N, C-alpha and C positions, 0 to 999 in steps of 0.2 A: 415356504420359500426356501430355495436351495442356499447352500453356503458358497461363498466365493472360493475359488481355487487359489491357494497361496503360491506365488511364483518366486518366493525367496530363494529357492534352490537354484534358480536360473540366473540370479544376479551375477553380473560379470561375464555372461555368455551372450553377446549380442545376437548371434544367429538363433539361439534357442528362444530368446525373448521376442524377437521379431516373428518367429514361427508361432509362438503361443498367442501373440497379439493378432496375427493374421487369422488364426483359427477361432479364437474366442471373442475377439473384439475388445478385450480388456486385460489388464494385468493388475493383480492385487499383491502387494508386498507388505507383509506384516512386520512392523518395526524397522522399516527402511530408514527412517529419519531418527536422529537423536531426539529423545523426548523433551529435553530441557528447552531448546529454543522454540519448539512448537507450543509447549505449555506456557512459556513466557508470552508468546503472541496471544494465546487465548485469554490469559489473565489480563493482559494489557487491554485487549478489546473489551472485555467484560467491564473493567473499571471505567473505561471511557464512556461506554454506553450507560452505566449506572450513574455516573456523574452528570450525564446529559438527560437524566430523568427516566431512563428505561427501568423496568422491573423485570423479574424473571417471567412474569405472566403477560406483560404488555409493554409496548413502547408508548411514550407520551403522546398526547394529541398533537396534531400539526401546529407548528408555530411559524412566525415569520422567519424564513431562512436567512442565514448570514450570507454576505456576498460570496464568501468562499464556497458555501454550499450551493449557491445558485450557479456558480461556474461549473459544477459537476453535472449539469444537465438533469438527468433523471433522479439524482440523489438530492433530496430536499431536506433531509434530517442532518443537522450540523454534527451531532454526535456520531452518526454512522459514517459520515465523510471523514471526520477526524480519526475514527478507528481504522478506516481503510487506508489512511495516509500514514499511520504510525510505522515506525521502523521495524519492530519485531514482526508485524504482519507482512510487510513487504519483503522481508529477508527470506521467507520460507522457500520460494522457488530457486533461490540462489544457493541453498544448502547443497554441498557437493554431491551427496548420494542421489538426490533427486535430479539435479542437472545432468549428472553422468548417466543416469538411467535413460533420460529422454534422448541424450546424444548418442547412446548406444542404439537407439531405435531410429532416429531421424538424421544422424550425421553430426560431425564434431562442432558445427557452428549453429546447431538448432538453438532457438532462443524462446523465452517466455515473453508474452506481451506485457508492457507496463501496466495495462488495466488488469487488476486482480480483483476478484469478486468476493466480498464477504457475505456469507449466507447467515442470516439470523432468523431462526424459526422458533416461534413461541409455541407453547403447548396448545394442542388442538383437542377439544372435547367433542363428543358425539353431538351432531347437530350443527357444528361450525361449518361455514363455507370453506372448503379447502383452498389454500392459497399457495401458488407457486410450486406445485408438485405434480404437474402433468408429465406424461410420457412425451419425450421429444428427443431429437438428435441435434448435436451442436453445430453441424455443418451450416445451418442457417444463420449462425451468429457471425460468421466470417467468410464463408465460401472459399476456404483454403484447403487444398488437397492434403490429406493425411495430417490435418491438425489434430493434436492430442489435448485432452483435458486431464489435469491432475486434481483430484478431490482429496483434501487433507482435513481430517477432523482436528479441531482446535481444543478438544476435550474428549474424554471417554464418551462414546456414543453407542450404548447397547441398543438392541433392537427396539425396546420400548421407547427410546428417544428418537428413533426413526433412522436417520442416516440416508444413504443412497443405495438404490438397487439398480442393477444393470440386467439387460437381456442378452445373455451370451449367444453369439452367432447372428445377432440382428443386423450387424454391420454389412453382412453379405445378402441382405434382403432389401425390400422396397422401402421407400420413404414412409414414415409414420405420420398419421394425422394425430395431433396432440389430443390426449384424453387422460382422464384419471386412471391410475393403475388400480385394478381391483385387488383387494387383499388376498383373494384365493386364486389369483391368476398363476398358471403354471409356467415354468421355464425361466423364471426370474431368480436372481441371486443377490444376497446381501450378507452381512455379518455383524457381529458385535465389534465395533471399531474401538481401537485404543489409540492413545496419543503416540505418534510416530508412524502410524500406518499410512499407506498411500494407495489410492485407487486411481489407476490411469486407464483411460478408454479412448477409442478412436472417435472422430467426429461423426461417424455414421452409426455408432452404437446407440441403440435406444436405452434410455435411462430415465429414472424418476426418483424424486425425493419421497420418502415415506413419512407418514404422519407422526408428529411428536406427541406421544401419549404420556409423557412425564409431567412434572410440575416445574420444569426449569427451561430456560432458553437454550436452544441448540446453536452451536457456532462451528462453522467450517469455512474453508477457503477453496475457491476454484481458480486455477491458473490455466491459461491456454498456451500451447507451444506449437511452433511450426518449423519446417525446414527452412534453411537460410537461402535457398535458391529460388524461392517463390515470392511474389509480391505479398506485402502485409496490408491488412485493412487499417485505414487511418484512425478509425475510432477506437481500435484496440491498442494503438500506439500513443496517440495524442489525447485520447479521451474525447468527450463531447464538446470541449471548449474550442471554438474556432480560432481564438487568439493563439492557443498553443500550436494549432496546425499551421497558421500563417508564419509563426516563428520557428516551426519545425523543432519544437521542444517536447521531448517525451514526457508523458505524465509523471509527475513527482520527481523529475530529474534534478531540479534545483534543490530539492529536499534531500535526495538520496545519493547524488553523484559522488559525494566525498566519502561515502561508506566503502570500506575495503572490499566488500562482497558484491557491490553493485556492478552491473554490466549494461552498457547501452546495446541496442539492437545492432547487428553488423551494419557497417556504414554503406555497404553495397546494396542492401535490401531496398527495393522500390516500395514506397508507401502510397497506396491508392485509395481514393475516395470510394464510398459505397457504390455509386453508379458505375464505376469501372469494375467492380467485383461481382455485381449482381448477375451478369450473364453466364457466370461459370457453371459448369456441370462437374460433379465430383469424379475424380480419377484417383487411383491409388497405386503406389509402388509395392504394396504389401499383399494385395489380394484383388480378385476380380470383383468389380462393383456391379451390382444388379442392374440389368439393362433398363429397368423402369426409372432409374435416376436420370436418364437422358431426357425425360419429360419434366424434370423438376423445375419449378419456377420459384425463385426466392423473392420475397417481399421485404422491404426495409422493416427492421424490428430492433428493439433495444437489446443490448447484451444480456444474455440470460444464463 
């Protein structure tokens, strides 16, 4: 598998960053973030999971979820929900180097969704049924034009631990049918990730998680971002809890709104339910979208 192209030299040059993203479908910046707050988030997440009964090799068997966990919809593990709600984990998208990078690409009011995804990947041995590492494109998660995903390792992730791979140039091609990535498939790129690295990719860029061949749990964060002049999907702002939607309260806002780094989404942004977003077909201000996307039909699916 090829190595990711480091775009660190382009940092601070919005035109060059947009041109690289339009060409490759991704940007990789080695050491963009200060390592200390990212490592703190990883350590805090690992401690919470361990306290909740997780081990490096497996999470505990399902138990009766707490009321707080039940309100998270698809998240039924109380320790996982607690980890996703902790302050160090939620702070990462608000770190200035990351926020400024995205705003160089999408505009000065671009914002990250309150829903931030914690990826926890246990070791996978030969013969295991692969979980959660199919090739896919993130447009189906929100149906927002030029939505970007930032993938941040919360620990060192060398290739044997897996990490994420992207298919450069795939954003200018047709929609992909989800399938497992073959280990000898050509045209894909990854790297040995370090704490502080950031991988950013367009919502039409094909990507896939790689198998964890180590003996320890892999931890990373996904955050999604969008331009401020487009509607936002309700489940990415309020989460799956309908009570938060009816109160128009952003996910974790009561917990985090007093933090000096926290920002609400811009007040003028329209927030729409899934059925209002599902008819969208992707367009881009960065590149020409492949004409076969005109036939795309999105179906409701959980955040992935």
